[in-house]
One Martini backbone bead per residue (centre of mass of N, CA, C, O) as a GRO file, in nm:
protein
  120
    1UNK     BB    1  -4.042  -0.514  -2.557
    2UNK     BB    2  -3.988  -0.556  -2.226
    3UNK     BB    3  -3.735  -0.543  -2.008
    4UNK     BB    4  -3.591  -0.704  -1.751
    5UNK     BB    5  -3.495  -0.623  -1.433
    6UNK     BB    6  -3.212  -0.694  -1.245
    7UNK     BB    7  -3.160  -0.786  -0.892
    8UNK     BB    8  -2.893  -0.789  -0.658
    9UNK     BB    9  -2.850  -0.952  -0.335
   10UNK     BB   10  -2.670  -0.949  -0.039
   11UNK     BB   11  -2.651  -1.228   0.190
   12UNK     BB   12  -2.597  -1.360   0.467
   13UNK     BB   13  -2.585  -1.677   0.579
   14UNK     BB   14  -2.726  -1.630   0.850
   15UNK     BB   15  -2.980  -1.475   0.751
   16UNK     BB   16  -3.069  -1.693   0.556
   17UNK     BB   17  -3.111  -1.918   0.766
   18UNK     BB   18  -3.310  -1.764   0.946
   19UNK     BB   19  -3.522  -1.716   0.728
   20UNK     BB   20  -3.563  -2.012   0.653
   21UNK     BB   21  -3.645  -2.107   0.935
   22UNK     BB   22  -3.896  -1.928   0.961
   23UNK     BB   23  -4.044  -2.032   0.712
   24UNK     BB   24  -4.053  -2.334   0.794
   25UNK     BB   25  -4.199  -2.295   1.066
   26UNK     BB   26  -4.449  -2.162   0.943
   27UNK     BB   27  -4.531  -2.402   0.769
   28UNK     BB   28  -4.567  -2.606   0.999
   29UNK     BB   29  -4.782  -2.444   1.150
   30UNK     BB   30  -4.984  -2.433   0.919
   31UNK     BB   31  -5.018  -2.741   0.877
   32UNK     BB   32  -5.113  -2.804   1.167
   33UNK     BB   33  -5.359  -2.620   1.155
   34UNK     BB   34  -5.500  -2.764   0.922
   35UNK     BB   35  -5.518  -3.035   1.063
   36UNK     BB   36  -5.690  -2.934   1.305
   37UNK     BB   37  -5.928  -2.828   1.138
   38UNK     BB   38  -6.007  -3.099   1.016
   39UNK     BB   39  -6.061  -3.235   1.287
   40UNK     BB   40  -6.281  -3.035   1.377
   41UNK     BB   41  -6.477  -3.092   1.151
   42UNK     BB   42  -6.514  -3.389   1.211
   43UNK     BB   43  -6.602  -3.355   1.510
   44UNK     BB   44  -6.849  -3.174   1.455
   45UNK     BB   45  -7.003  -3.378   1.287
   46UNK     BB   46  -7.005  -3.598   1.502
   47UNK     BB   47  -7.151  -3.432   1.716
   48UNK     BB   48  -7.408  -3.379   1.557
   49UNK     BB   49  -7.486  -3.677   1.516
   50UNK     BB   50  -7.497  -3.745   1.821
   51UNK     BB   51  -7.717  -3.543   1.894
   52UNK     BB   52  -7.935  -3.659   1.715
   53UNK     BB   53  -7.931  -3.941   1.840
   54UNK     BB   54  -7.988  -3.851   2.129
   55UNK     BB   55  -8.261  -3.711   2.075
   56UNK     BB   56  -8.402  -3.964   1.975
   57UNK     BB   57  -8.364  -4.133   2.231
   58UNK     BB   58  -8.503  -3.941   2.427
   59UNK     BB   59  -8.777  -3.931   2.286
   60UNK     BB   60  -8.823  -4.235   2.311
   61UNK     BB   61  -8.813  -4.250   2.620
   62UNK     BB   62  -9.040  -4.050   2.675
   63UNK     BB   63  -9.261  -4.207   2.526
   64UNK     BB   64  -9.233  -4.463   2.698
   65UNK     BB   65  -9.301  -4.331   2.967
   66UNK     BB   66  -9.580  -4.227   2.889
   67UNK     BB   67  -9.698  -4.504   2.827
   68UNK     BB   68  -9.652  -4.621   3.111
   69UNK     BB   69  -9.820  -4.408   3.266
   70UNK     BB   70 -10.090  -4.486   3.129
   71UNK     BB   71 -10.086  -4.796   3.236
   72UNK     BB   72 -10.055  -4.699   3.516
   73UNK     BB   73 -10.189  -4.689   3.808
   74UNK     BB   74 -10.329  -4.454   4.023
   75UNK     BB   75 -10.197  -4.365   4.347
   76UNK     BB   76 -10.215  -4.263   4.654
   77UNK     BB   77 -10.015  -4.132   4.882
   78UNK     BB   78  -9.899  -4.144   5.171
   79UNK     BB   79  -9.818  -3.914   5.410
   80UNK     BB   80  -9.530  -4.015   5.479
   81UNK     BB   81  -9.415  -3.987   5.188
   82UNK     BB   82  -9.481  -3.688   5.143
   83UNK     BB   83  -9.287  -3.578   5.367
   84UNK     BB   84  -9.019  -3.682   5.247
   85UNK     BB   85  -9.023  -3.508   4.988
   86UNK     BB   86  -9.015  -3.235   5.137
   87UNK     BB   87  -8.736  -3.272   5.282
   88UNK     BB   88  -8.568  -3.292   5.026
   89UNK     BB   89  -8.628  -3.003   4.930
   90UNK     BB   90  -8.499  -2.861   5.177
   91UNK     BB   91  -8.212  -2.968   5.139
   92UNK     BB   92  -8.164  -2.841   4.860
   93UNK     BB   93  -8.193  -2.546   4.954
   94UNK     BB   94  -7.958  -2.547   5.157
   95UNK     BB   95  -7.738  -2.609   4.951
   96UNK     BB   96  -7.779  -2.350   4.780
   97UNK     BB   97  -7.713  -2.151   5.006
   98UNK     BB   98  -7.421  -2.243   5.048
   99UNK     BB   99  -7.325  -2.178   4.759
  100UNK     BB  100  -7.385  -1.874   4.769
  101UNK     BB  101  -7.185  -1.805   4.999
  102UNK     BB  102  -6.935  -1.902   4.849
  103UNK     BB  103  -6.958  -1.710   4.608
  104UNK     BB  104  -6.935  -1.449   4.772
  105UNK     BB  105  -6.655  -1.504   4.893
  106UNK     BB  106  -6.509  -1.536   4.625
  107UNK     BB  107  -6.562  -1.247   4.522
  108UNK     BB  108  -6.419  -1.099   4.752
  109UNK     BB  109  -6.139  -1.224   4.711
  110UNK     BB  110  -6.103  -1.138   4.414
  111UNK     BB  111  -6.116  -0.833   4.472
  112UNK     BB  112  -5.869  -0.822   4.658
  113UNK     BB  113  -5.669  -0.925   4.445
  114UNK     BB  114  -5.709  -0.696   4.244
  115UNK     BB  115  -5.613  -0.471   4.434
  116UNK     BB  116  -5.330  -0.583   4.484
  117UNK     BB  117  -5.242  -0.589   4.181
  118UNK     BB  118  -5.287  -0.280   4.129
  119UNK     BB  119  -5.069  -0.179   4.351
  120UNK     BB  120  -4.808  -0.351   4.242
   0.00000   0.00000   0.00000
């Protein structure tokens, strides 16, 4: 039978307390992380279930709309209403063009900021 060799090390009370404090804070961080992970798992399951329920509801609404469209008689729209829908489409296109120009300006400004930060 092999005998175990014992080794004793002297540690100052301050370093012992600091080491103990670090270990305890690490344990608390680890436990809170585990708690958050469990909450995330629960929330992800709940999210998945809600997505499935939402998809079922949407498909049900779509089928109801399709059924209603089959039952409603189709009538041709007068020309005046047809022109109004075209102008709405033109307004939407103008709005998208404005957003594109804003995005371009934003990219230019961000590039200038990057250059300034690089030289600083």
